[in-house]
TORSEZA-456688 format. One record per residue: x, y, z of N, C-alpha, C, O in turn; residue in one letter. Coordinates in Angstrom, 2 decimals. Example, Ala and Ser with C-alpha at 12.3 -4.5 7.8 and 13.67 -1.06 7.14 Angstrom:
<rs>
+---------+---------+---------+---------+---------+---------+---------+---------+---------+---------+---------+---------+------+
!    n.xx !    n.yy !    n.zz !   ca.xx !   ca.yy !   ca.zz !    c.xx !    c.yy !    c.zz !    o.xx !    o.yy !    o.zz ! code !
+---------+---------+---------+---------+---------+---------+---------+---------+---------+---------+---------+---------+------+
!   13.19 !   -5.69 !    7.80 !   12.30 !   -4.50 !    7.80 !   13.20 !   -3.30 !    7.80 !   14.24 !   -3.32 !    8.46 !    A !
!   12.85 !   -2.25 !    7.08 !   13.67 !   -1.06 !    7.14 !   12.90 !    0.03 !    7.87 !   13.41 !    1.14 !    8.04 !    S !
+---------+---------+---------+---------+---------+---------+---------+---------+---------+---------+---------+---------+------+
</rs>
This chain:
<rs>
+---------+---------+---------+---------+---------+---------+---------+---------+---------+---------+---------+---------+------+
!    n.xx !    n.yy !    n.zz !   ca.xx !   ca.yy !   ca.zz !    c.xx !    c.yy !    c.zz !    o.xx !    o.yy !    o.zz ! code !
+---------+---------+---------+---------+---------+---------+---------+---------+---------+---------+---------+---------+------+
!  -11.01 !  -10.63 !    5.93 !  -11.35 !   -9.24 !    5.74 !  -12.38 !   -9.08 !    4.63 !  -13.27 !   -8.24 !    4.73 !    X !
!  -12.27 !   -9.87 !    3.58 !  -13.23 !   -9.78 !    2.49 !  -14.61 !  -10.24 !    2.92 !  -15.61 !   -9.75 !    2.39 !    X !
!  -14.69 !  -11.16 !    3.86 !  -15.99 !  -11.60 !    4.37 !  -16.68 !  -10.45 !    5.08 !  -17.90 !  -10.29 !    4.98 !    X !
!  -15.91 !   -9.63 !    5.81 !  -16.49 !   -8.47 !    6.47 !  -17.03 !   -7.48 !    5.45 !  -18.07 !   -6.86 !    5.66 !    X !
!  -16.31 !   -7.32 !    4.33 !  -16.77 !   -6.41 !    3.29 !  -18.10 !   -6.90 !    2.72 !  -19.00 !   -6.10 !    2.47 !    X !
!  -18.22 !   -8.20 !    2.52 !  -19.46 !   -8.76 !    1.99 !  -20.60 !   -8.55 !    2.97 !  -21.71 !   -8.20 !    2.57 !    X !
!  -20.35 !   -8.75 !    4.25 !  -21.38 !   -8.55 !    5.26 !  -21.83 !   -7.10 !    5.30 !  -23.02 !   -6.82 !    5.45 !    X !
!  -20.90 !   -6.16 !    5.15 !  -21.27 !   -4.75 !    5.18 !  -22.14 !   -4.38 !    3.99 !  -23.03 !   -3.53 !    4.12 !    X !
!  -21.92 !   -4.99 !    2.85 !  -22.72 !   -4.64 !    1.69 !  -24.08 !   -5.32 !    1.73 !  -25.03 !   -4.82 !    1.12 !    X !
!  -24.22 !   -6.43 !    2.42 !  -25.50 !   -7.12 !    2.51 !  -26.35 !   -6.59 !    3.66 !  -27.57 !   -6.72 !    3.62 !    X !
!  -25.73 !   -6.01 !    4.66 !  -26.43 !   -5.57 !    5.86 !  -27.54 !   -4.55 !    5.61 !  -28.61 !   -4.71 !    6.20 !    X !
!  -27.36 !   -3.52 !    4.76 !  -28.45 !   -2.55 !    4.55 !  -29.74 !   -3.18 !    4.03 !  -30.83 !   -2.78 !    4.44 !    X !
!  -29.63 !   -4.15 !    3.15 !  -30.83 !   -4.82 !    2.65 !  -31.54 !   -5.57 !    3.75 !  -32.77 !   -5.68 !    3.75 !    X !
!  -30.78 !   -6.09 !    4.67 !  -31.35 !   -6.80 !    5.81 !  -32.14 !   -5.83 !    6.70 !  -33.18 !   -6.21 !    7.25 !    X !
!  -31.67 !   -4.61 !    6.84 !  -32.40 !   -3.61 !    7.64 !  -33.77 !   -3.36 !    7.05 !  -34.76 !   -3.33 !    7.77 !    X !
!  -33.83 !   -3.18 !    5.75 !  -35.11 !   -2.91 !    5.09 !  -36.08 !   -4.06 !    5.31 !  -37.28 !   -3.85 !    5.52 !    X !
!  -35.57 !   -5.28 !    5.28 !  -36.43 !   -6.45 !    5.45 !  -36.90 !   -6.58 !    6.90 !  -38.01 !   -7.06 !    7.13 !    X !
!  -36.09 !   -6.18 !    7.86 !  -36.44 !   -6.37 !    9.26 !  -37.24 !   -5.23 !    9.88 !  -37.91 !   -5.44 !   10.89 !    X !
!  -37.21 !   -4.04 !    9.30 !  -37.92 !   -2.90 !    9.89 !  -39.41 !   -3.18 !   10.07 !  -39.94 !   -2.89 !   11.15 !    X !
!  -40.11 !   -3.71 !    9.09 !  -41.54 !   -3.98 !    9.32 !  -41.78 !   -4.98 !   10.45 !  -42.84 !   -4.95 !   11.08 !    X !
!  -40.83 !   -5.85 !   10.70 !  -40.99 !   -6.82 !   11.77 !  -40.77 !   -6.20 !   13.15 !  -41.34 !   -6.67 !   14.13 !    X !
!  -39.95 !   -5.17 !   13.23 !  -39.61 !   -4.58 !   14.52 !  -40.49 !   -3.39 !   14.89 !  -40.65 !   -3.10 !   16.07 !    X !
!  -41.04 !   -2.72 !   13.91 !  -41.88 !   -1.56 !   14.19 !  -43.31 !   -1.90 !   13.77 !  -43.57 !   -2.19 !   12.60 !    X !
!  -44.23 !   -1.88 !   14.72 !  -45.63 !   -2.18 !   14.35 !  -46.18 !   -1.04 !   13.49 !  -46.27 !    0.10 !   13.92 !    X !
!  -46.54 !   -1.38 !   12.28 !  -47.01 !   -0.36 !   11.33 !  -48.53 !   -0.29 !   11.26 !  -49.06 !    0.56 !   10.54 !    X !
!  -49.23 !   -1.14 !   11.97 !  -50.69 !   -1.14 !   11.88 !  -51.31 !    0.12 !   12.47 !  -52.38 !    0.54 !   12.02 !    X !
!  -50.68 !    0.74 !   13.47 !  -51.24 !    1.93 !   14.10 !  -50.77 !    3.21 !   13.46 !  -51.14 !    4.29 !   13.93 !    X !
!  -49.97 !    3.15 !   12.40 !  -49.44 !    4.35 !   11.78 !  -50.39 !    4.86 !   10.70 !  -51.06 !    4.08 !   10.02 !    X !
!  -50.44 !    6.17 !   10.57 !  -51.21 !    6.76 !    9.47 !  -50.40 !    6.61 !    8.19 !  -49.22 !    6.24 !    8.22 !    X !
!  -51.04 !    6.89 !    7.09 !  -50.35 !    6.74 !    5.81 !  -49.16 !    7.70 !    5.73 !  -48.11 !    7.32 !    5.21 !    X !
!  -49.32 !    8.92 !    6.23 !  -48.21 !    9.88 !    6.22 !  -47.07 !    9.39 !    7.11 !  -45.90 !    9.51 !    6.75 !    X !
!  -47.41 !    8.86 !    8.26 !  -46.40 !    8.35 !    9.17 !  -45.67 !    7.16 !    8.55 !  -44.45 !    7.04 !    8.65 !    X !
!  -46.44 !    6.30 !    7.91 !  -45.84 !    5.13 !    7.24 !  -44.90 !    5.58 !    6.13 !  -43.81 !    5.04 !    5.97 !    X !
!  -45.33 !    6.58 !    5.36 !  -44.51 !    7.08 !    4.27 !  -43.22 !    7.72 !    4.83 !  -42.13 !    7.50 !    4.29 !    X !
!  -43.36 !    8.48 !    5.90 !  -42.20 !    9.11 !    6.53 !  -41.24 !    8.04 !    7.05 !  -40.02 !    8.15 !    6.89 !    X !
!  -41.80 !    7.00 !    7.68 !  -40.97 !    5.91 !    8.18 !  -40.24 !    5.22 !    7.02 !  -39.04 !    4.95 !    7.11 !    X !
!  -40.96 !    4.94 !    5.95 !  -40.33 !    4.28 !    4.79 !  -39.23 !    5.15 !    4.18 !  -38.16 !    4.65 !    3.81 !    X !
!  -39.49 !    6.45 !    4.08 !  -38.48 !    7.36 !    3.52 !  -37.25 !    7.43 !    4.44 !  -36.11 !    7.46 !    3.97 !    X !
!  -37.50 !    7.45 !    5.73 !  -36.40 !    7.51 !    6.70 !  -35.56 !    6.24 !    6.63 !  -34.33 !    6.30 !    6.60 !    X !
!  -36.22 !    5.10 !    6.59 !  -35.49 !    3.83 !    6.51 !  -34.74 !    3.75 !    5.18 !  -33.59 !    3.31 !    5.14 !    X !
!  -35.37 !    4.17 !    4.10 !  -34.70 !    4.15 !    2.80 !  -33.48 !    5.07 !    2.79 !  -32.44 !    4.71 !    2.25 !    X !
!  -33.62 !    6.24 !    3.40 !  -32.50 !    7.17 !    3.46 !  -31.36 !    6.57 !    4.29 !  -30.19 !    6.68 !    3.92 !    X !
!  -31.72 !    5.92 !    5.40 !  -30.70 !    5.30 !    6.24 !  -30.00 !    4.16 !    5.51 !  -28.79 !    3.99 !    5.61 !    X !
!  -30.77 !    3.39 !    4.78 !  -30.19 !    2.29 !    4.00 !  -29.24 !    2.84 !    2.94 !  -28.16 !    2.29 !    2.73 !    X !
!  -29.64 !    3.91 !    2.29 !  -28.79 !    4.53 !    1.26 !  -27.49 !    5.05 !    1.89 !  -26.41 !    4.87 !    1.34 !    X !
!  -27.62 !    5.69 !    3.05 !  -26.44 !    6.19 !    3.76 !  -25.53 !    5.04 !    4.16 !  -24.31 !    5.11 !    4.00 !    X !
!  -26.13 !    3.97 !    4.67 !  -25.35 !    2.80 !    5.08 !  -24.64 !    2.16 !    3.87 !  -23.49 !    1.75 !    3.97 !    X !
!  -25.34 !    2.09 !    2.76 !  -24.76 !    1.52 !    1.54 !  -23.60 !    2.38 !    1.05 !  -22.54 !    1.87 !    0.67 !    X !
!  -23.81 !    3.70 !    1.05 !  -22.74 !    4.61 !    0.63 !  -21.55 !    4.51 !    1.58 !  -20.40 !    4.53 !    1.14 !    X !
!  -21.82 !    4.40 !    2.86 !  -20.74 !    4.27 !    3.84 !  -19.98 !    2.97 !    3.63 !  -18.75 !    2.95 !    3.70 !    X !
!  -20.70 !    1.89 !    3.36 !  -20.06 !    0.60 !    3.12 !  -19.19 !    0.67 !    1.86 !  -18.09 !    0.12 !    1.83 !    X !
!  -19.69 !    1.35 !    0.82 !  -18.91 !    1.51 !   -0.41 !  -17.65 !    2.33 !   -0.15 !  -16.57 !    2.01 !   -0.64 !    X !
!  -17.81 !    3.39 !    0.63 !  -16.65 !    4.23 !    0.96 !  -15.63 !    3.43 !    1.77 !  -14.43 !    3.51 !    1.51 !    X !
!  -16.11 !    2.67 !    2.74 !  -15.20 !    1.88 !    3.56 !  -14.50 !    0.81 !    2.73 !  -13.32 !    0.53 !    2.96 !    X !
!  -15.20 !    0.23 !    1.78 !  -14.59 !   -0.75 !    0.90 !  -13.47 !   -0.10 !    0.08 !  -12.40 !   -0.67 !   -0.08 !    X !
!  -13.73 !    1.09 !   -0.43 !  -12.71 !    1.82 !   -1.21 !  -11.51 !    2.16 !   -0.33 !  -10.37 !    2.03 !   -0.77 !    X !
!  -11.77 !    2.59 !    0.89 !  -10.69 !    2.91 !    1.82 !   -9.86 !    1.66 !    2.10 !   -8.63 !    1.72 !    2.13 !    X !
!  -10.52 !    0.53 !    2.30 !   -9.81 !   -0.72 !    2.56 !   -8.96 !   -1.12 !    1.36 !   -7.83 !   -1.58 !    1.52 !    X !
!   -9.49 !   -0.95 !    0.16 !   -8.72 !   -1.27 !   -1.05 !   -7.51 !   -0.36 !   -1.17 !   -6.42 !   -0.81 !   -1.52 !    X !
!   -7.70 !    0.93 !   -0.89 !   -6.57 !    1.87 !   -0.95 !   -5.52 !    1.54 !    0.11 !   -4.32 !    1.64 !   -0.15 !    X !
!   -5.97 !    1.15 !    1.28 !   -5.03 !    0.75 !    2.34 !   -4.23 !   -0.48 !    1.92 !   -3.02 !   -0.55 !    2.14 !    X !
!   -4.92 !   -1.45 !    1.33 !   -4.22 !   -2.66 !    0.85 !   -3.21 !   -2.31 !   -0.24 !   -2.08 !   -2.80 !   -0.24 !    X !
!   -3.63 !   -1.45 !   -1.18 !   -2.73 !   -1.04 !   -2.26 !   -1.52 !   -0.28 !   -1.71 !   -0.40 !   -0.49 !   -2.15 !    X !
!   -1.76 !    0.58 !   -0.73 !   -0.68 !    1.35 !   -0.12 !    0.30 !    0.42 !    0.59 !    1.51 !    0.62 !    0.51 !    X !
!   -0.22 !   -0.58 !    1.28 !    0.64 !   -1.55 !    1.96 !    1.49 !   -2.30 !    0.96 !    2.68 !   -2.52 !    1.19 !    X !
!    0.90 !   -2.71 !   -0.15 !    1.64 !   -3.41 !   -1.21 !    2.73 !   -2.52 !   -1.81 !    3.86 !   -2.96 !   -2.02 !    X !
!    2.38 !   -1.26 !   -2.08 !    3.35 !   -0.34 !   -2.66 !    4.49 !   -0.06 !   -1.68 !    5.65 !    0.07 !   -2.09 !    X !
!    4.17 !    0.04 !   -0.40 !    5.20 !    0.27 !    0.61 !    6.16 !   -0.92 !    0.68 !    7.37 !   -0.74 !    0.80 !    X !
!    5.62 !   -2.12 !    0.60 !    6.47 !   -3.32 !    0.61 !    7.38 !   -3.34 !   -0.62 !    8.56 !   -3.68 !   -0.51 !    X !
!    6.85 !   -2.97 !   -1.78 !    7.67 !   -2.91 !   -2.99 !    8.75 !   -1.85 !   -2.86 !    9.89 !   -2.06 !   -3.28 !    X !
!    8.40 !   -0.70 !   -2.29 !    9.36 !    0.38 !   -2.09 !   10.50 !   -0.07 !   -1.18 !   11.67 !    0.17 !   -1.47 !    X !
!   10.14 !   -0.74 !   -0.08 !   11.17 !   -1.21 !    0.85 !   12.09 !   -2.22 !    0.18 !   13.31 !   -2.18 !    0.37 !    X !
!   11.52 !   -3.13 !   -0.59 !   12.32 !   -4.12 !   -1.30 !   13.27 !   -3.45 !   -2.30 !   14.45 !   -3.80 !   -2.38 !    X !
!   12.75 !   -2.50 !   -3.05 !   13.57 !   -1.78 !   -4.03 !   14.69 !   -1.01 !   -3.33 !   15.82 !   -0.98 !   -3.81 !    X !
!   14.37 !   -0.38 !   -2.20 !   15.37 !    0.36 !   -1.45 !   16.48 !   -0.58 !   -0.95 !   17.66 !   -0.24 !   -1.01 !    X !
!   16.09 !   -1.74 !   -0.46 !   17.09 !   -2.73 !   -0.01 !   17.97 !   -3.18 !   -1.17 !   19.19 !   -3.31 !   -1.01 !    X !
!   17.37 !   -3.41 !   -2.32 !   18.14 !   -3.83 !   -3.49 !   19.12 !   -2.73 !   -3.92 !   20.27 !   -3.01 !   -4.26 !    X !
!   18.66 !   -1.49 !   -3.89 !   19.55 !   -0.37 !   -4.24 !   20.69 !   -0.24 !   -3.24 !   21.83 !    0.03 !   -3.63 !    X !
!   20.41 !   -0.44 !   -1.97 !   21.47 !   -0.40 !   -0.96 !   22.52 !   -1.47 !   -1.23 !   23.72 !   -1.20 !   -1.17 !    X !
!   22.06 !   -2.68 !   -1.53 !   23.00 !   -3.76 !   -1.81 !   23.84 !   -3.45 !   -3.05 !   25.05 !   -3.68 !   -3.07 !    X !
!   23.19 !   -2.93 !   -4.09 !   23.92 !   -2.58 !   -5.32 !   24.93 !   -1.47 !   -5.07 !   26.05 !   -1.53 !   -5.56 !    X !
!   24.53 !   -0.46 !   -4.31 !   25.46 !    0.65 !   -4.05 !   26.62 !    0.19 !   -3.18 !   27.75 !    0.64 !   -3.37 !    X !
!   26.37 !   -0.70 !   -2.23 !   27.46 !   -1.24 !   -1.42 !   28.42 !   -2.05 !   -2.28 !   29.64 !   -1.97 !   -2.11 !    X !
!   27.88 !   -2.83 !   -3.19 !   28.72 !   -3.61 !   -4.10 !   29.54 !   -2.70 !   -5.00 !   30.72 !   -2.95 !   -5.25 !    X !
!   28.92 !   -1.64 !   -5.49 !   29.63 !   -0.70 !   -6.35 !   30.74 !    0.00 !   -5.58 !   31.84 !    0.16 !   -6.10 !    X !
!   30.47 !    0.42 !   -4.35 !   31.50 !    1.05 !   -3.52 !   32.66 !    0.09 !   -3.27 !   33.82 !    0.50 !   -3.31 !    X !
!   32.35 !   -1.16 !   -3.01 !   33.40 !   -2.16 !   -2.79 !   34.27 !   -2.30 !   -4.03 !   35.49 !   -2.35 !   -3.94 !    X !
!   33.63 !   -2.37 !   -5.19 !   34.37 !   -2.49 !   -6.45 !   35.25 !   -1.26 !   -6.68 !   36.40 !   -1.38 !   -7.10 !    X !
!   34.70 !   -0.09 !   -6.41 !   35.47 !    1.14 !   -6.59 !   36.66 !    1.20 !   -5.63 !   37.75 !    1.61 !   -6.01 !    X !
!   36.43 !    0.78 !   -4.38 !   37.53 !    0.77 !   -3.41 !   38.62 !   -0.20 !   -3.86 !   39.81 !    0.11 !   -3.81 !    X !
!   38.19 !   -1.39 !   -4.29 !   39.17 !   -2.40 !   -4.73 !   39.94 !   -1.92 !   -5.96 !   41.15 !   -2.13 !   -6.05 !    X !
!   39.27 !   -1.30 !   -6.89 !   39.96 !   -0.81 !   -8.08 !   40.87 !    0.35 !   -7.73 !   41.93 !    0.51 !   -8.35 !    X !
!   40.51 !    1.16 !   -6.76 !   41.38 !    2.25 !   -6.30 !   42.60 !    1.72 !   -5.61 !   43.69 !    2.28 !   -5.76 !    X !
!   42.47 !    0.65 !   -4.86 !   43.62 !    0.03 !   -4.18 !   44.58 !   -0.54 !   -5.20 !   45.80 !   -0.44 !   -5.04 !    X !
!   44.04 !   -1.13 !   -6.25 !   44.90 !   -1.69 !   -7.29 !   45.72 !   -0.61 !   -7.96 !   46.90 !   -0.83 !   -8.24 !    X !
!   45.14 !    0.55 !   -8.22 !   45.87 !    1.65 !   -8.85 !   46.92 !    2.20 !   -7.90 !   48.05 !    2.49 !   -8.31 !    X !
!   46.55 !    2.33 !   -6.61 !   47.49 !    2.85 !   -5.63 !   48.67 !    1.91 !   -5.46 !   49.82 !    2.36 !   -5.42 !    X !
!   48.42 !    0.63 !   -5.35 !   49.52 !   -0.32 !   -5.14 !   50.43 !   -0.38 !   -6.36 !   51.64 !   -0.54 !   -6.21 !    X !
!   49.88 !   -0.26 !   -7.54 !   50.71 !   -0.26 !   -8.75 !   51.52 !    1.02 !   -8.82 !   52.67 !    1.00 !   -9.26 !    X !
!   50.94 !    2.15 !   -8.40 !   51.65 !    3.43 !   -8.43 !   52.72 !    3.47 !   -7.36 !   53.72 !    4.18 !   -7.52 !    X !
!   52.56 !    2.75 !   -6.29 !   53.52 !    2.77 !   -5.19 !   54.67 !    1.79 !   -5.39 !   55.62 !    1.82 !   -4.61 !    X !
!   54.63 !    0.93 !   -6.38 !   55.70 !   -0.03 !   -6.64 !   56.96 !    0.72 !   -7.02 !   56.92 !    1.63 !   -7.85 !    X !
!   58.07 !    0.35 !   -6.44 !   59.32 !    1.06 !   -6.78 !   59.75 !    0.70 !   -8.20 !   59.50 !   -0.40 !   -8.70 !    X !
!   60.39 !    1.64 !   -8.82 !   60.90 !    1.38 !  -10.16 !   62.10 !    0.46 !  -10.04 !   62.86 !    0.52 !   -9.08 !    X !
!   62.26 !   -0.38 !  -11.03 !   63.32 !   -1.40 !  -10.95 !   64.71 !   -0.83 !  -11.20 !   65.71 !   -1.45 !  -10.85 !    X !
!   64.78 !    0.33 !  -11.78 !   66.10 !    0.91 !  -12.00 !   65.99 !    2.21 !  -12.73 !   64.92 !    2.58 !  -13.21 !    X !
!   67.12 !    2.92 !  -12.83 !   67.06 !    4.19 !  -13.53 !   66.82 !    3.97 !  -15.02 !   67.41 !    3.08 !  -15.63 !    X !
!   65.94 !    4.80 !  -15.58 !   65.68 !    4.72 !  -17.00 !   64.66 !    3.69 !  -17.41 !   64.33 !    3.60 !  -18.60 !    X !
!   64.13 !    2.89 !  -16.47 !   63.10 !    1.92 !  -16.82 !   61.75 !    2.50 !  -16.48 !   61.60 !    3.27 !  -15.53 !    X !
!   60.77 !    2.12 !  -17.28 !   59.41 !    2.62 !  -17.06 !   58.65 !    1.63 !  -16.21 !   58.76 !    0.42 !  -16.40 !    X !
!   57.89 !    2.16 !  -15.30 !   57.02 !    1.26 !  -14.53 !   55.74 !    1.03 !  -15.34 !   55.48 !    1.71 !  -16.33 !    X !
!   54.97 !    0.07 !  -14.92 !   53.74 !   -0.28 !  -15.64 !   52.73 !    0.85 !  -15.55 !   51.85 !    0.94 !  -16.41 !    X !
!   52.82 !    1.71 !  -14.53 !   51.82 !    2.75 !  -14.33 !   52.18 !    3.99 !  -15.14 !   51.30 !    4.59 !  -15.76 !    X !
!   53.41 !    4.37 !  -15.15 !   53.78 !    5.61 !  -15.85 !   53.71 !    5.37 !  -17.35 !   54.01 !    4.27 !  -17.83 !    X !
!   53.34 !    6.34 !  -18.05 !   53.19 !    6.06 !  -19.46 !   53.34 !    7.21 !  -20.27 !   53.23 !    7.13 !  -21.49 !    X !
+---------+---------+---------+---------+---------+---------+---------+---------+---------+---------+---------+---------+------+
</rs>
Protein backbone atom coordinates (compact mmCIF):
# COMPACT_ATOMS: atom_id res chain seq x y z
CA UNK A 1 0.00 0.00 0.00
CA UNK A 2 2.85 2.40 0.75
CA UNK A 3 4.31 1.77 -2.71
CA UNK A 4 1.03 2.97 -4.21
CA UNK A 5 1.25 6.12 -2.10
CA UNK A 6 4.76 6.77 -3.41
CA UNK A 7 3.63 6.26 -7.00
CA UNK A 8 0.74 8.70 -6.54
CA UNK A 9 3.06 11.40 -5.25
CA UNK A 10 5.59 10.91 -8.06
CA UNK A 11 3.01 10.67 -10.86
CA UNK A 12 2.20 14.43 -11.21
CA UNK A 13 5.85 15.28 -11.88
CA UNK A 14 5.88 12.63 -14.56
CA UNK A 15 2.92 14.32 -16.28
CA UNK A 16 4.78 17.61 -16.50
CA UNK A 17 7.78 15.86 -18.02
CA UNK A 18 5.73 13.92 -20.58
CA UNK A 19 3.35 16.66 -21.79
CA UNK A 20 5.87 18.27 -24.16
CA UNK A 21 6.52 14.84 -25.65
CA UNK A 22 2.85 14.09 -26.29
CA UNK A 23 1.61 17.47 -27.47
CA UNK A 24 3.45 19.06 -30.39
CA UNK A 25 4.20 22.58 -29.23
CA UNK A 26 5.93 23.84 -32.37
CA UNK A 27 2.66 24.96 -34.00
CA UNK A 28 1.34 26.74 -30.90
CA UNK A 29 1.41 30.49 -30.45
CA UNK A 30 3.01 31.92 -27.36
CA UNK A 31 -0.41 32.55 -25.79
CA UNK A 32 -1.51 29.01 -26.57
CA UNK A 33 1.72 27.63 -25.14
CA UNK A 34 1.29 29.71 -22.00
CA UNK A 35 -2.33 28.56 -21.64
CA UNK A 36 -1.25 24.95 -22.12
CA UNK A 37 1.52 25.31 -19.51
CA UNK A 38 -0.87 26.94 -17.04
CA UNK A 39 -3.45 24.22 -17.62
CA UNK A 40 -0.92 21.44 -17.15
CA UNK A 41 0.48 23.15 -14.05
CA UNK A 42 -3.02 23.54 -12.61
CA UNK A 43 -3.76 19.87 -13.31
CA UNK A 44 -0.50 18.81 -11.69
CA UNK A 45 -1.30 20.93 -8.63
CA UNK A 46 -4.79 19.39 -8.43
CA UNK A 47 -3.33 15.90 -8.81
CA UNK A 48 -0.74 16.60 -6.11
CA UNK A 49 -3.39 17.95 -3.75
CA UNK A 50 -5.59 14.94 -4.46
CA UNK A 51 -2.70 12.57 -3.79
CA UNK A 52 -1.98 14.36 -0.50
CA UNK A 53 -5.63 14.16 0.48
CA UNK A 54 -5.78 10.47 -0.40
CA UNK A 55 -2.63 9.83 1.61
CA UNK A 56 -4.20 11.56 4.63
CA UNK A 57 -7.40 9.55 4.17
CA UNK A 58 -5.38 6.32 4.01
CA UNK A 59 -3.50 7.26 7.18
CA UNK A 60 -6.76 8.04 8.97
CA UNK A 61 -8.24 4.75 7.80
CA UNK A 62 -5.19 2.87 9.10
CA UNK A 63 -5.36 4.73 12.43
CA UNK A 64 -9.10 4.01 12.71
CA UNK A 65 -8.51 0.31 12.03
CA UNK A 66 -5.82 0.21 14.73
CA UNK A 67 -8.05 2.01 17.23
CA UNK A 68 -10.94 -0.33 16.46
CA UNK A 69 -8.72 -3.35 17.07
CA UNK A 70 -7.60 -1.87 20.41
CA UNK A 71 -11.22 -1.15 21.34
CA UNK A 72 -12.27 -4.73 20.56
CA UNK A 73 -9.38 -6.12 22.60
CA UNK A 74 -10.21 -3.87 25.55
CA UNK A 75 -13.89 -4.84 25.33
CA UNK A 76 -12.97 -8.53 25.36
CA UNK A 77 -10.72 -8.01 28.38
CA UNK A 78 -13.49 -6.15 30.21
CA UNK A 79 -15.94 -8.96 29.43
CA UNK A 80 -13.54 -11.54 30.83
CA UNK A 81 -12.95 -9.45 33.96
CA UNK A 82 -16.66 -8.88 34.53
CA UNK A 83 -17.39 -12.58 34.06
CA UNK A 84 -14.68 -13.41 36.59
CA UNK A 85 -16.05 -10.85 39.02
CA UNK A 86 -19.59 -12.24 38.65
CA UNK A 87 -18.28 -15.75 39.27
CA UNK A 88 -16.48 -14.59 42.42
CA UNK A 89 -19.59 -12.78 43.64
CA UNK A 90 -21.78 -15.82 42.99
CA UNK A 91 -19.33 -18.09 44.81
CA UNK A 92 -19.07 -15.75 47.78
CA UNK A 93 -22.88 -15.48 47.89
CA UNK A 94 -23.18 -19.27 47.93
CA UNK A 95 -20.74 -19.47 50.81
CA UNK A 96 -22.83 -17.03 52.86
CA UNK A 97 -26.06 -18.83 51.99
CA UNK A 98 -24.70 -22.27 52.88
CA UNK A 99 -23.31 -21.00 56.19
CA UNK A 100 -26.65 -19.30 56.99
CA UNK A 101 -28.57 -22.46 56.13
CA UNK A 102 -26.54 -24.72 58.46
CA UNK A 103 -28.70 -25.95 61.32
CA UNK A 104 -27.78 -24.84 64.78
CA UNK A 105 -26.21 -27.57 66.85
CA UNK A 106 -28.47 -27.07 69.80
CA UNK A 107 -30.53 -24.67 71.82
CA UNK A 108 -28.58 -21.75 73.18
CA UNK A 109 -25.55 -22.23 70.92
CA UNK A 110 -24.53 -19.61 68.42
CA UNK A 111 -23.89 -20.48 64.84
CA UNK A 112 -20.87 -19.08 63.04
CA UNK A 113 -23.11 -16.75 61.01
CA UNK A 114 -25.23 -15.18 63.72
CA UNK A 115 -23.45 -12.67 65.76
